[in-house]
Each structure stands twice: as structure tokens, then as C-alpha cells.
PDB file with one MODEL, atoms N, CA, C and O in Angstrom:
MODEL        1
ATOM      1  N   UNK A   1       0.841  -1.174   0.000  1.00  0.00           N
ATOM      2  CA  UNK A   1       0.000   0.000   0.000  1.00  0.00           C
ATOM      3  C   UNK A   1       0.889   1.241   0.000  1.00  0.00           C
ATOM      4  O   UNK A   1       1.941   1.250   0.639  1.00  0.00           O
ATOM      5  N   UNK A   2       0.489   2.244  -0.684  1.00  0.00           N
ATOM      6  CA  UNK A   2       1.259   3.464  -0.858  1.00  0.00           C
ATOM      7  C   UNK A   2       1.142   4.378   0.361  1.00  0.00           C
ATOM      8  O   UNK A   2       0.065   4.519   0.941  1.00  0.00           O
ATOM      9  N   UNK A   3       2.251   4.992   0.740  1.00  0.00           N
ATOM     10  CA  UNK A   3       2.273   5.978   1.817  1.00  0.00           C
ATOM     11  C   UNK A   3       2.078   7.352   1.189  1.00  0.00           C
ATOM     12  O   UNK A   3       2.821   7.736   0.286  1.00  0.00           O
ATOM     13  N   UNK A   4       1.074   8.096   1.666  1.00  0.00           N
ATOM     14  CA  UNK A   4       0.824   9.451   1.177  1.00  0.00           C
ATOM     15  C   UNK A   4       0.852  10.381   2.383  1.00  0.00           C
ATOM     16  O   UNK A   4       0.116  10.189   3.351  1.00  0.00           O
ATOM     17  N   UNK A   5       1.717  11.396   2.309  1.00  0.00           N
ATOM     18  CA  UNK A   5       1.856  12.377   3.392  1.00  0.00           C
ATOM     19  C   UNK A   5       1.560  13.753   2.809  1.00  0.00           C
ATOM     20  O   UNK A   5       2.208  14.193   1.859  1.00  0.00           O
ATOM     21  N   UNK A   6       0.572  14.426   3.394  1.00  0.00           N
ATOM     22  CA  UNK A   6       0.229  15.774   2.950  1.00  0.00           C
ATOM     23  C   UNK A   6       0.778  16.795   3.939  1.00  0.00           C
ATOM     24  O   UNK A   6       0.622  16.657   5.152  1.00  0.00           O
ATOM     25  N   UNK A   7       1.425  17.822   3.393  1.00  0.00           N
ATOM     26  CA  UNK A   7       1.965  18.907   4.214  1.00  0.00           C
ATOM     27  C   UNK A   7       1.504  20.229   3.611  1.00  0.00           C
ATOM     28  O   UNK A   7       0.816  20.250   2.591  1.00  0.00           O
ATOM     29  N   UNK A   8       1.884  21.317   4.244  1.00  0.00           N
ATOM     30  CA  UNK A   8       1.538  22.632   3.717  1.00  0.00           C
ATOM     31  C   UNK A   8       2.180  22.873   2.353  1.00  0.00           C
ATOM     32  O   UNK A   8       1.638  23.603   1.524  1.00  0.00           O
ATOM     33  N   UNK A   9       3.345  22.248   2.127  1.00  0.00           N
ATOM     34  CA  UNK A   9       4.072  22.451   0.876  1.00  0.00           C
ATOM     35  C   UNK A   9       3.543  21.576  -0.261  1.00  0.00           C
ATOM     36  O   UNK A   9       3.854  21.830  -1.425  1.00  0.00           O
ATOM     37  N   UNK A  10       2.751  20.554   0.055  1.00  0.00           N
ATOM     38  CA  UNK A  10       2.226  19.654  -0.970  1.00  0.00           C
ATOM     39  C   UNK A  10       2.123  18.230  -0.462  1.00  0.00           C
ATOM     40  O   UNK A  10       2.071  17.983   0.743  1.00  0.00           O
ATOM     41  N   UNK A  11       2.095  17.306  -1.394  1.00  0.00           N
ATOM     42  CA  UNK A  11       1.916  15.896  -1.066  1.00  0.00           C
ATOM     43  C   UNK A  11       3.152  15.104  -1.440  1.00  0.00           C
ATOM     44  O   UNK A  11       3.757  15.328  -2.489  1.00  0.00           O
ATOM     45  N   UNK A  12       3.522  14.174  -0.573  1.00  0.00           N
ATOM     46  CA  UNK A  12       4.615  13.253  -0.840  1.00  0.00           C
ATOM     47  C   UNK A  12       4.007  11.854  -0.934  1.00  0.00           C
ATOM     48  O   UNK A  12       3.299  11.417  -0.026  1.00  0.00           O
ATOM     49  N   UNK A  13       4.288  11.152  -2.042  1.00  0.00           N
ATOM     50  CA  UNK A  13       3.777   9.799  -2.241  1.00  0.00           C
ATOM     51  C   UNK A  13       4.954   8.841  -2.319  1.00  0.00           C
ATOM     52  O   UNK A  13       5.869   9.031  -3.121  1.00  0.00           O
ATOM     53  N   UNK A  14       4.926   7.801  -1.470  1.00  0.00           N
ATOM     54  CA  UNK A  14       5.977   6.783  -1.470  1.00  0.00           C
ATOM     55  C   UNK A  14       5.308   5.461  -1.843  1.00  0.00           C
ATOM     56  O   UNK A  14       4.551   4.911  -1.043  1.00  0.00           O
ATOM     57  N   UNK A  15       5.574   4.940  -3.046  1.00  0.00           N
ATOM     58  CA  UNK A  15       4.941   3.702  -3.491  1.00  0.00           C
ATOM     59  C   UNK A  15       5.353   2.493  -2.659  1.00  0.00           C
ATOM     60  O   UNK A  15       6.393   2.492  -2.002  1.00  0.00           O
ATOM     61  N   UNK A  16       4.515   1.473  -2.706  1.00  0.00           N
ATOM     62  CA  UNK A  16       4.739   0.237  -1.976  1.00  0.00           C
ATOM     63  C   UNK A  16       6.102  -0.366  -2.291  1.00  0.00           C
ATOM     64  O   UNK A  16       6.798  -0.834  -1.390  1.00  0.00           O
ATOM     65  N   UNK A  17       6.483  -0.357  -3.549  1.00  0.00           N
ATOM     66  CA  UNK A  17       7.767  -0.941  -3.933  1.00  0.00           C
ATOM     67  C   UNK A  17       8.949  -0.269  -3.263  1.00  0.00           C
ATOM     68  O   UNK A  17       9.942  -0.925  -2.948  1.00  0.00           O
ATOM     69  N   UNK A  18       8.852   1.021  -3.045  1.00  0.00           N
ATOM     70  CA  UNK A  18       9.926   1.761  -2.369  1.00  0.00           C
ATOM     71  C   UNK A  18       9.972   1.377  -0.889  1.00  0.00           C
ATOM     72  O   UNK A  18      11.051   1.185  -0.328  1.00  0.00           O
ATOM     73  N   UNK A  19       8.803   1.266  -0.259  1.00  0.00           N
ATOM     74  CA  UNK A  19       8.748   0.869   1.150  1.00  0.00           C
ATOM     75  C   UNK A  19       9.321  -0.533   1.342  1.00  0.00           C
ATOM     76  O   UNK A  19      10.081  -0.777   2.279  1.00  0.00           O
ATOM     77  N   UNK A  20       8.955  -1.446   0.453  1.00  0.00           N
ATOM     78  CA  UNK A  20       9.495  -2.811   0.524  1.00  0.00           C
ATOM     79  C   UNK A  20      11.004  -2.776   0.317  1.00  0.00           C
ATOM     80  O   UNK A  20      11.741  -3.483   1.004  1.00  0.00           O
ATOM     81  N   UNK A  21      11.469  -1.958  -0.627  1.00  0.00           N
ATOM     82  CA  UNK A  21      12.904  -1.835  -0.872  1.00  0.00           C
ATOM     83  C   UNK A  21      13.660  -1.342   0.351  1.00  0.00           C
ATOM     84  O   UNK A  21      14.743  -1.842   0.659  1.00  0.00           O
ATOM     85  N   UNK A  22      13.097  -0.367   1.046  1.00  0.00           N
ATOM     86  CA  UNK A  22      13.719   0.136   2.279  1.00  0.00           C
ATOM     87  C   UNK A  22      13.800  -0.980   3.311  1.00  0.00           C
ATOM     88  O   UNK A  22      14.838  -1.168   3.945  1.00  0.00           O
ATOM     89  N   UNK A  23      12.716  -1.717   3.480  1.00  0.00           N
ATOM     90  CA  UNK A  23      12.671  -2.805   4.465  1.00  0.00           C
ATOM     91  C   UNK A  23      13.686  -3.898   4.117  1.00  0.00           C
ATOM     92  O   UNK A  23      14.405  -4.380   4.992  1.00  0.00           O
ATOM     93  N   UNK A  24      13.743  -4.284   2.854  1.00  0.00           N
ATOM     94  CA  UNK A  24      14.666  -5.339   2.425  1.00  0.00           C
ATOM     95  C   UNK A  24      16.114  -4.901   2.628  1.00  0.00           C
ATOM     96  O   UNK A  24      16.924  -5.644   3.183  1.00  0.00           O
ATOM     97  N   UNK A  25      16.429  -3.710   2.182  1.00  0.00           N
ATOM     98  CA  UNK A  25      17.809  -3.219   2.309  1.00  0.00           C
ATOM     99  C   UNK A  25      18.217  -3.136   3.789  1.00  0.00           C
ATOM    100  O   UNK A  25      19.338  -3.503   4.141  1.00  0.00           O
ATOM    101  N   UNK A  26      17.325  -2.662   4.643  1.00  0.00           N
ATOM    102  CA  UNK A  26      17.637  -2.554   6.068  1.00  0.00           C
ATOM    103  C   UNK A  26      17.847  -3.936   6.685  1.00  0.00           C
ATOM    104  O   UNK A  26      18.796  -4.138   7.442  1.00  0.00           O
ATOM    105  N   UNK A  27      16.968  -4.886   6.366  1.00  0.00           N
ATOM    106  CA  UNK A  27      17.104  -6.240   6.918  1.00  0.00           C
ATOM    107  C   UNK A  27      18.412  -6.873   6.455  1.00  0.00           C
ATOM    108  O   UNK A  27      19.115  -7.502   7.246  1.00  0.00           O
ATOM    109  N   UNK A  28      18.737  -6.707   5.174  1.00  0.00           N
ATOM    110  CA  UNK A  28      19.952  -7.323   4.642  1.00  0.00           C
ATOM    111  C   UNK A  28      21.233  -6.609   5.075  1.00  0.00           C
ATOM    112  O   UNK A  28      22.335  -7.093   4.817  1.00  0.00           O
ATOM    113  N   UNK A  29      21.087  -5.461   5.731  1.00  0.00           N
ATOM    114  CA  UNK A  29      22.266  -4.804   6.299  1.00  0.00           C
ATOM    115  C   UNK A  29      22.761  -5.556   7.533  1.00  0.00           C
ATOM    116  O   UNK A  29      23.876  -5.324   8.001  1.00  0.00           O
ATOM    117  N   UNK A  30      21.931  -6.456   8.056  1.00  0.00           N
ATOM    118  CA  UNK A  30      22.303  -7.285   9.207  1.00  0.00           C
ATOM    119  C   UNK A  30      23.073  -8.489   8.671  1.00  0.00           C
ATOM    120  O   UNK A  30      22.536  -9.271   7.886  1.00  0.00           O
ATOM    121  N   UNK A  31      24.312  -8.638   9.086  1.00  0.00           N
ATOM    122  CA  UNK A  31      25.145  -9.752   8.641  1.00  0.00           C
ATOM    123  C   UNK A  31      24.486 -11.071   9.018  1.00  0.00           C
ATOM    124  O   UNK A  31      24.131 -11.295  10.174  1.00  0.00           O
ATOM    125  N   UNK A  32      24.328 -11.952   8.007  1.00  0.00           N
ATOM    126  CA  UNK A  32      23.731 -13.262   8.251  1.00  0.00           C
ATOM    127  C   UNK A  32      22.285 -13.355   7.831  1.00  0.00           C
ATOM    128  O   UNK A  32      21.686 -14.423   7.953  1.00  0.00           O
ATOM    129  N   UNK A  33      21.689 -12.258   7.334  1.00  0.00           N
ATOM    130  CA  UNK A  33      20.281 -12.245   6.904  1.00  0.00           C
ATOM    131  C   UNK A  33      20.212 -12.012   5.399  1.00  0.00           C
ATOM    132  O   UNK A  33      20.895 -11.144   4.856  1.00  0.00           O
ATOM    133  N   UNK A  34      19.366 -12.812   4.736  1.00  0.00           N
ATOM    134  CA  UNK A  34      19.044 -12.589   3.321  1.00  0.00           C
ATOM    135  C   UNK A  34      17.534 -12.681   3.196  1.00  0.00           C
ATOM    136  O   UNK A  34      16.941 -13.683   3.596  1.00  0.00           O
ATOM    137  N   UNK A  35      16.905 -11.654   2.648  1.00  0.00           N
ATOM    138  CA  UNK A  35      15.448 -11.616   2.524  1.00  0.00           C
ATOM    139  C   UNK A  35      15.031 -12.469   1.335  1.00  0.00           C
ATOM    140  O   UNK A  35      15.614 -12.390   0.254  1.00  0.00           O
ATOM    141  N   UNK A  36      14.008 -13.285   1.562  1.00  0.00           N
ATOM    142  CA  UNK A  36      13.461 -14.132   0.508  1.00  0.00           C
ATOM    143  C   UNK A  36      12.319 -13.401  -0.183  1.00  0.00           C
ATOM    144  O   UNK A  36      12.045 -12.246   0.145  1.00  0.00           O
ATOM    145  N   UNK A  37      11.653 -14.041  -1.125  1.00  0.00           N
ATOM    146  CA  UNK A  37      10.626 -13.401  -1.943  1.00  0.00           C
ATOM    147  C   UNK A  37       9.399 -12.954  -1.157  1.00  0.00           C
ATOM    148  O   UNK A  37       8.799 -11.940  -1.513  1.00  0.00           O
ATOM    149  N   UNK A  38       9.008 -13.647  -0.128  1.00  0.00           N
ATOM    150  CA  UNK A  38       7.792 -13.302   0.593  1.00  0.00           C
ATOM    151  C   UNK A  38       8.035 -12.104   1.510  1.00  0.00           C
ATOM    152  O   UNK A  38       8.723 -12.216   2.525  1.00  0.00           O
ATOM    153  N   UNK A  39       7.463 -10.956   1.138  1.00  0.00           N
ATOM    154  CA  UNK A  39       7.658  -9.741   1.931  1.00  0.00           C
ATOM    155  C   UNK A  39       6.525  -8.775   1.622  1.00  0.00           C
ATOM    156  O   UNK A  39       6.005  -8.747   0.507  1.00  0.00           O
ATOM    157  N   UNK A  40       6.146  -7.978   2.631  1.00  0.00           N
ATOM    158  CA  UNK A  40       5.087  -6.990   2.410  1.00  0.00           C
ATOM    159  C   UNK A  40       5.189  -5.881   3.447  1.00  0.00           C
ATOM    160  O   UNK A  40       5.722  -6.061   4.542  1.00  0.00           O
ATOM    161  N   UNK A  41       4.653  -4.721   3.055  1.00  0.00           N
ATOM    162  CA  UNK A  41       4.535  -3.581   3.963  1.00  0.00           C
ATOM    163  C   UNK A  41       3.084  -3.142   3.901  1.00  0.00           C
ATOM    164  O   UNK A  41       2.576  -2.824   2.825  1.00  0.00           O
ATOM    165  N   UNK A  42       2.410  -3.120   5.050  1.00  0.00           N
ATOM    166  CA  UNK A  42       1.022  -2.663   5.133  1.00  0.00           C
ATOM    167  C   UNK A  42       1.040  -1.341   5.897  1.00  0.00           C
ATOM    168  O   UNK A  42       1.194  -1.322   7.119  1.00  0.00           O
ATOM    169  N   UNK A  43       0.881  -0.232   5.164  1.00  0.00           N
ATOM    170  CA  UNK A  43       0.985   1.095   5.771  1.00  0.00           C
ATOM    171  C   UNK A  43      -0.143   1.324   6.772  1.00  0.00           C
ATOM    172  O   UNK A  43       0.096   1.851   7.859  1.00  0.00           O
ATOM    173  N   UNK A  44      -1.361   0.938   6.422  1.00  0.00           N
ATOM    174  CA  UNK A  44      -2.496   1.172   7.324  1.00  0.00           C
ATOM    175  C   UNK A  44      -2.346   0.422   8.640  1.00  0.00           C
ATOM    176  O   UNK A  44      -2.638   0.967   9.705  1.00  0.00           O
ATOM    177  N   UNK A  45      -1.894  -0.821   8.571  1.00  0.00           N
ATOM    178  CA  UNK A  45      -1.713  -1.627   9.784  1.00  0.00           C
ATOM    179  C   UNK A  45      -0.369  -1.359  10.457  1.00  0.00           C
ATOM    180  O   UNK A  45      -0.106  -1.847  11.556  1.00  0.00           O
ATOM    181  N   UNK A  46       0.485  -0.571   9.779  1.00  0.00           N
ATOM    182  CA  UNK A  46       1.829  -0.282  10.284  1.00  0.00           C
ATOM    183  C   UNK A  46       2.579  -1.585  10.574  1.00  0.00           C
ATOM    184  O   UNK A  46       3.139  -1.773  11.655  1.00  0.00           O
ATOM    185  N   UNK A  47       2.574  -2.485   9.572  1.00  0.00           N
ATOM    186  CA  UNK A  47       3.191  -3.799   9.743  1.00  0.00           C
ATOM    187  C   UNK A  47       4.044  -4.150   8.537  1.00  0.00           C
ATOM    188  O   UNK A  47       3.680  -3.876   7.394  1.00  0.00           O
ATOM    189  N   UNK A  48       5.188  -4.762   8.817  1.00  0.00           N
ATOM    190  CA  UNK A  48       6.097  -5.274   7.794  1.00  0.00           C
ATOM    191  C   UNK A  48       6.228  -6.764   8.036  1.00  0.00           C
ATOM    192  O   UNK A  48       6.396  -7.207   9.172  1.00  0.00           O
ATOM    193  N   UNK A  49       6.150  -7.539   6.958  1.00  0.00           N
ATOM    194  CA  UNK A  49       6.330  -8.981   7.060  1.00  0.00           C
ATOM    195  C   UNK A  49       7.451  -9.392   6.110  1.00  0.00           C
ATOM    196  O   UNK A  49       7.413  -9.094   4.917  1.00  0.00           O
ATOM    197  N   UNK A  50       8.448 -10.081   6.661  1.00  0.00           N
ATOM    198  CA  UNK A  50       9.590 -10.517   5.862  1.00  0.00           C
ATOM    199  C   UNK A  50       9.869 -11.996   6.116  1.00  0.00           C
ATOM    200  O   UNK A  50       9.855 -12.449   7.260  1.00  0.00           O
ATOM    201  N   UNK A  51      10.121 -12.741   5.049  1.00  0.00           N
ATOM    202  CA  UNK A  51      10.631 -14.107   5.155  1.00  0.00           C
ATOM    203  C   UNK A  51      12.117 -14.016   4.852  1.00  0.00           C
ATOM    204  O   UNK A  51      12.512 -13.415   3.853  1.00  0.00           O
ATOM    205  N   UNK A  52      12.939 -14.606   5.702  1.00  0.00           N
ATOM    206  CA  UNK A  52      14.385 -14.472   5.546  1.00  0.00           C
ATOM    207  C   UNK A  52      15.083 -15.826   5.600  1.00  0.00           C
ATOM    208  O   UNK A  52      14.548 -16.809   6.113  1.00  0.00           O
ATOM    209  N   UNK A  53      16.278 -15.838   5.061  1.00  0.00           N
ATOM    210  CA  UNK A  53      17.207 -16.946   5.232  1.00  0.00           C
ATOM    211  C   UNK A  53      18.274 -16.456   6.204  1.00  0.00           C
ATOM    212  O   UNK A  53      18.741 -15.321   6.115  1.00  0.00           O
ATOM    213  N   UNK A  54      18.647 -17.325   7.128  1.00  0.00           N
ATOM    214  CA  UNK A  54      19.636 -16.950   8.139  1.00  0.00           C
ATOM    215  C   UNK A  54      20.859 -17.850   8.026  1.00  0.00           C
ATOM    216  O   UNK A  54      20.766 -19.013   7.635  1.00  0.00           O
ATOM    217  N   UNK A  55      21.987 -17.288   8.372  1.00  0.00           N
ATOM    218  CA  UNK A  55      23.235 -18.051   8.321  1.00  0.00           C
ATOM    219  C   UNK A  55      23.222 -19.133   9.398  1.00  0.00           C
ATOM    220  O   UNK A  55      22.910 -18.881  10.562  1.00  0.00           O
ATOM    221  N   UNK A  56      23.565 -20.328   8.973  1.00  0.00           N
ATOM    222  CA  UNK A  56      23.645 -21.484   9.882  1.00  0.00           C
ATOM    223  C   UNK A  56      24.674 -21.202  10.979  1.00  0.00           C
ATOM    224  O   UNK A  56      25.749 -20.666  10.711  1.00  0.00           O
ATOM    225  N   UNK A  57      24.335 -21.565  12.204  1.00  0.00           N
ATOM    226  CA  UNK A  57      25.251 -21.387  13.326  1.00  0.00           C
ATOM    227  C   UNK A  57      25.063 -20.085  14.083  1.00  0.00           C
ATOM    228  O   UNK A  57      25.648 -19.900  15.150  1.00  0.00           O
ATOM    229  N   UNK A  58      24.254 -19.181  13.547  1.00  0.00           N
ATOM    230  CA  UNK A  58      23.986 -17.905  14.224  1.00  0.00           C
ATOM    231  C   UNK A  58      22.850 -18.100  15.240  1.00  0.00           C
ATOM    232  O   UNK A  58      21.995 -18.961  15.035  1.00  0.00           O
ATOM    233  N   UNK A  59      22.823 -17.328  16.318  1.00  0.00           N
ATOM    234  CA  UNK A  59      21.687 -17.366  17.240  1.00  0.00           C
ATOM    235  C   UNK A  59      20.469 -16.732  16.545  1.00  0.00           C
ATOM    236  O   UNK A  59      20.421 -15.514  16.369  1.00  0.00           O
ATOM    237  N   UNK A  60      19.507 -17.542  16.160  1.00  0.00           N
ATOM    238  CA  UNK A  60      18.423 -17.103  15.284  1.00  0.00           C
ATOM    239  C   UNK A  60      17.553 -16.009  15.886  1.00  0.00           C
ATOM    240  O   UNK A  60      17.205 -15.055  15.189  1.00  0.00           O
ATOM    241  N   UNK A  61      17.198 -16.117  17.137  1.00  0.00           N
ATOM    242  CA  UNK A  61      16.325 -15.108  17.754  1.00  0.00           C
ATOM    243  C   UNK A  61      17.036 -13.756  17.803  1.00  0.00           C
ATOM    244  O   UNK A  61      16.428 -12.722  17.527  1.00  0.00           O
ATOM    245  N   UNK A  62      18.307 -13.766  18.148  1.00  0.00           N
ATOM    246  CA  UNK A  62      19.093 -12.523  18.194  1.00  0.00           C
ATOM    247  C   UNK A  62      19.243 -11.920  16.794  1.00  0.00           C
ATOM    248  O   UNK A  62      19.116 -10.709  16.615  1.00  0.00           O
ATOM    249  N   UNK A  63      19.514 -12.773  15.813  1.00  0.00           N
ATOM    250  CA  UNK A  63      19.675 -12.327  14.430  1.00  0.00           C
ATOM    251  C   UNK A  63      18.378 -11.707  13.903  1.00  0.00           C
ATOM    252  O   UNK A  63      18.405 -10.636  13.296  1.00  0.00           O
ATOM    253  N   UNK A  64      17.259 -12.368  14.130  1.00  0.00           N
ATOM    254  CA  UNK A  64      15.961 -11.836  13.698  1.00  0.00           C
ATOM    255  C   UNK A  64      15.642 -10.532  14.434  1.00  0.00           C
ATOM    256  O   UNK A  64      15.079  -9.612  13.842  1.00  0.00           O
ATOM    257  N   UNK A  65      15.992 -10.447  15.696  1.00  0.00           N
ATOM    258  CA  UNK A  65      15.778  -9.218  16.462  1.00  0.00           C
ATOM    259  C   UNK A  65      16.552  -8.040  15.894  1.00  0.00           C
ATOM    260  O   UNK A  65      16.039  -6.923  15.833  1.00  0.00           O
ATOM    261  N   UNK A  66      17.796  -8.291  15.478  1.00  0.00           N
ATOM    262  CA  UNK A  66      18.591  -7.220  14.859  1.00  0.00           C
ATOM    263  C   UNK A  66      17.976  -6.782  13.532  1.00  0.00           C
ATOM    264  O   UNK A  66      17.977  -5.595  13.206  1.00  0.00           O
ATOM    265  N   UNK A  67      17.454  -7.737  12.772  1.00  0.00           N
ATOM    266  CA  UNK A  67      16.787  -7.395  11.507  1.00  0.00           C
ATOM    267  C   UNK A  67      15.531  -6.576  11.777  1.00  0.00           C
ATOM    268  O   UNK A  67      15.280  -5.592  11.081  1.00  0.00           O
ATOM    269  N   UNK A  68      14.738  -6.961  12.770  1.00  0.00           N
ATOM    270  CA  UNK A  68      13.534  -6.210  13.129  1.00  0.00           C
ATOM    271  C   UNK A  68      13.881  -4.768  13.487  1.00  0.00           C
ATOM    272  O   UNK A  68      13.234  -3.828  13.027  1.00  0.00           O
ATOM    273  N   UNK A  69      14.897  -4.613  14.302  1.00  0.00           N
ATOM    274  CA  UNK A  69      15.316  -3.279  14.734  1.00  0.00           C
ATOM    275  C   UNK A  69      15.800  -2.435  13.557  1.00  0.00           C
ATOM    276  O   UNK A  69      15.468  -1.254  13.457  1.00  0.00           O
ATOM    277  N   UNK A  70      16.582  -3.041  12.669  1.00  0.00           N
ATOM    278  CA  UNK A  70      17.107  -2.316  11.515  1.00  0.00           C
ATOM    279  C   UNK A  70      15.981  -1.838  10.602  1.00  0.00           C
ATOM    280  O   UNK A  70      16.003  -0.700  10.132  1.00  0.00           O
ATOM    281  N   UNK A  71      14.998  -2.701  10.351  1.00  0.00           N
ATOM    282  CA  UNK A  71      13.874  -2.337   9.481  1.00  0.00           C
ATOM    283  C   UNK A  71      13.025  -1.251  10.128  1.00  0.00           C
ATOM    284  O   UNK A  71      12.677  -0.267   9.475  1.00  0.00           O
ATOM    285  N   UNK A  72      12.689  -1.418  11.402  1.00  0.00           N
ATOM    286  CA  UNK A  72      11.867  -0.426  12.100  1.00  0.00           C
ATOM    287  C   UNK A  72      12.567   0.935  12.123  1.00  0.00           C
ATOM    288  O   UNK A  72      11.931   1.964  11.897  1.00  0.00           O
ATOM    289  N   UNK A  73      13.871   0.942  12.395  1.00  0.00           N
ATOM    290  CA  UNK A  73      14.630   2.204  12.427  1.00  0.00           C
ATOM    291  C   UNK A  73      14.661   2.869  11.055  1.00  0.00           C
ATOM    292  O   UNK A  73      14.495   4.084  10.952  1.00  0.00           O
ATOM    293  N   UNK A  74      14.871   2.082  10.000  1.00  0.00           N
ATOM    294  CA  UNK A  74      14.939   2.644   8.648  1.00  0.00           C
ATOM    295  C   UNK A  74      13.603   3.266   8.237  1.00  0.00           C
ATOM    296  O   UNK A  74      13.577   4.370   7.692  1.00  0.00           O
ATOM    297  N   UNK A  75      12.506   2.574   8.490  1.00  0.00           N
ATOM    298  CA  UNK A  75      11.195   3.112   8.117  1.00  0.00           C
ATOM    299  C   UNK A  75      10.841   4.342   8.944  1.00  0.00           C
ATOM    300  O   UNK A  75      10.214   5.268   8.430  1.00  0.00           O
ATOM    301  N   UNK A  76      11.231   4.366  10.206  1.00  0.00           N
ATOM    302  CA  UNK A  76      10.974   5.523  11.058  1.00  0.00           C
ATOM    303  C   UNK A  76      11.791   6.725  10.580  1.00  0.00           C
ATOM    304  O   UNK A  76      11.273   7.836  10.467  1.00  0.00           O
ATOM    305  N   UNK A  77      13.066   6.490  10.302  1.00  0.00           N
ATOM    306  CA  UNK A  77      13.959   7.567   9.885  1.00  0.00           C
ATOM    307  C   UNK A  77      13.592   8.115   8.513  1.00  0.00           C
ATOM    308  O   UNK A  77      13.537   9.330   8.325  1.00  0.00           O
ATOM    309  N   UNK A  78      13.340   7.233   7.557  1.00  0.00           N
ATOM    310  CA  UNK A  78      13.142   7.659   6.176  1.00  0.00           C
ATOM    311  C   UNK A  78      11.711   8.079   5.850  1.00  0.00           C
ATOM    312  O   UNK A  78      11.489   8.931   4.989  1.00  0.00           O
ATOM    313  N   UNK A  79      10.726   7.468   6.554  1.00  0.00           N
ATOM    314  CA  UNK A  79       9.324   7.711   6.172  1.00  0.00           C
ATOM    315  C   UNK A  79       8.428   8.148   7.331  1.00  0.00           C
ATOM    316  O   UNK A  79       7.258   8.465   7.120  1.00  0.00           O
ATOM    317  N   UNK A  80       8.963   8.168   8.549  1.00  0.00           N
ATOM    318  CA  UNK A  80       8.153   8.552   9.695  1.00  0.00           C
ATOM    319  C   UNK A  80       7.125   7.507  10.088  1.00  0.00           C
ATOM    320  O   UNK A  80       6.125   7.836  10.726  1.00  0.00           O
ATOM    321  N   UNK A  81       7.353   6.248   9.717  1.00  0.00           N
ATOM    322  CA  UNK A  81       6.420   5.163  10.026  1.00  0.00           C
ATOM    323  C   UNK A  81       6.921   4.384  11.232  1.00  0.00           C
ATOM    324  O   UNK A  81       8.046   3.884  11.223  1.00  0.00           O
ATOM    325  N   UNK A  82       6.095   4.277  12.273  1.00  0.00           N
ATOM    326  CA  UNK A  82       6.381   3.379  13.383  1.00  0.00           C
ATOM    327  C   UNK A  82       5.726   2.052  13.025  1.00  0.00           C
ATOM    328  O   UNK A  82       4.501   1.934  13.061  1.00  0.00           O
ATOM    329  N   UNK A  83       6.536   1.049  12.679  1.00  0.00           N
ATOM    330  CA  UNK A  83       5.987  -0.209  12.184  1.00  0.00           C
ATOM    331  C   UNK A  83       6.388  -1.382  13.065  1.00  0.00           C
ATOM    332  O   UNK A  83       7.472  -1.411  13.648  1.00  0.00           O
ATOM    333  N   UNK A  84       5.481  -2.348  13.143  1.00  0.00           N
ATOM    334  CA  UNK A  84       5.779  -3.648  13.747  1.00  0.00           C
ATOM    335  C   UNK A  84       6.422  -4.479  12.641  1.00  0.00           C
ATOM    336  O   UNK A  84       5.932  -4.479  11.512  1.00  0.00           O
ATOM    337  N   UNK A  85       7.502  -5.182  12.942  1.00  0.00           N
ATOM    338  CA  UNK A  85       8.220  -5.969  11.935  1.00  0.00           C
ATOM    339  C   UNK A  85       8.168  -7.438  12.328  1.00  0.00           C
ATOM    340  O   UNK A  85       8.699  -7.839  13.364  1.00  0.00           O
ATOM    341  N   UNK A  86       7.517  -8.234  11.479  1.00  0.00           N
ATOM    342  CA  UNK A  86       7.435  -9.687  11.692  1.00  0.00           C
ATOM    343  C   UNK A  86       8.453 -10.353  10.783  1.00  0.00           C
ATOM    344  O   UNK A  86       8.451 -10.132   9.572  1.00  0.00           O
ATOM    345  N   UNK A  87       9.328 -11.176  11.371  1.00  0.00           N
ATOM    346  CA  UNK A  87      10.364 -11.862  10.621  1.00  0.00           C
ATOM    347  C   UNK A  87      10.127 -13.361  10.766  1.00  0.00           C
ATOM    348  O   UNK A  87      10.029 -13.875  11.880  1.00  0.00           O
ATOM    349  N   UNK A  88      10.035 -14.061   9.631  1.00  0.00           N
ATOM    350  CA  UNK A  88       9.905 -15.519   9.625  1.00  0.00           C
ATOM    351  C   UNK A  88      11.167 -16.099   9.003  1.00  0.00           C
ATOM    352  O   UNK A  88      11.491 -15.820   7.849  1.00  0.00           O
ATOM    353  N   UNK A  89      11.874 -16.909   9.785  1.00  0.00           N
ATOM    354  CA  UNK A  89      13.084 -17.549   9.266  1.00  0.00           C
ATOM    355  C   UNK A  89      12.643 -18.831   8.578  1.00  0.00           C
ATOM    356  O   UNK A  89      12.146 -19.755   9.222  1.00  0.00           O
ATOM    357  N   UNK A  90      12.829 -18.880   7.265  1.00  0.00           N
ATOM    358  CA  UNK A  90      12.342 -20.011   6.489  1.00  0.00           C
ATOM    359  C   UNK A  90      13.443 -20.875   5.907  1.00  0.00           C
ATOM    360  O   UNK A  90      13.160 -21.875   5.247  1.00  0.00           O
ATOM    361  N   UNK A  91      14.689 -20.506   6.139  1.00  0.00           N
ATOM    362  CA  UNK A  91      15.784 -21.240   5.533  1.00  0.00           C
ATOM    363  C   UNK A  91      17.070 -20.943   6.288  1.00  0.00           C
ATOM    364  O   UNK A  91      17.271 -19.832   6.778  1.00  0.00           O
ATOM    365  N   UNK A  92      17.941 -21.948   6.378  1.00  0.00           N
ATOM    366  CA  UNK A  92      19.281 -21.752   6.920  1.00  0.00           C
ATOM    367  C   UNK A  92      20.268 -21.903   5.771  1.00  0.00           C
ATOM    368  O   UNK A  92      20.149 -22.818   4.955  1.00  0.00           O
ATOM    369  N   UNK A  93      21.241 -21.000   5.711  1.00  0.00           N
ATOM    370  CA  UNK A  93      22.221 -21.056   4.621  1.00  0.00           C
ATOM    371  C   UNK A  93      23.601 -21.370   5.140  1.00  0.00           C
ATOM    372  O   UNK A  93      24.550 -21.455   4.360  1.00  0.00           O
TER     373      UNK A  93
ENDMDL
END
């Protein structure tokens, strides 16, 4: 879903693909995480859902937590969205 922000200066529109791109790039900035095809950003529900592959031997809960934090911080910083980030580890690499 597209993010639309109206201000006194005009309207800013951020398409869904850009929001997903921000989320993917932020998650993959965490060493040991690779985002898989299943991913979505729901602006109205303020929710991000990502399926990821994690490096074998890493503490999975800690790794997913770092990815959640990175995605939430990126969306807050870049778009002003406070989002819940759900991470599903579907593969070990």
C-alpha cells in the first residue's frame, strides 16, 4: 500500500515498492540475513512482514531481532512510520 503524506508544501507519495525496498535493504544490512521473496509492507496496519534466510550457526532469535530493529529504524527515519516488523526464518544457509 502506498504511503501518502500531505503537508503545507504539498503531497509526498511513497509507493509500496519503495517501502518494501527500504525494508529489504535494512534487513539485509544485518550480517547473516538474506530476505526471501515473501515480503510486504502494510501502511495502514503499520506492519512489515519478511521471510528471511539466516546463516547457519547464528543465534536465530538474536539475528531476527537485529533485523527487526534495523527495518523499524529505517522506516521511522526515512518515512516517519512506526511499524511492527514480523520476521519468519524459512531457511538456513
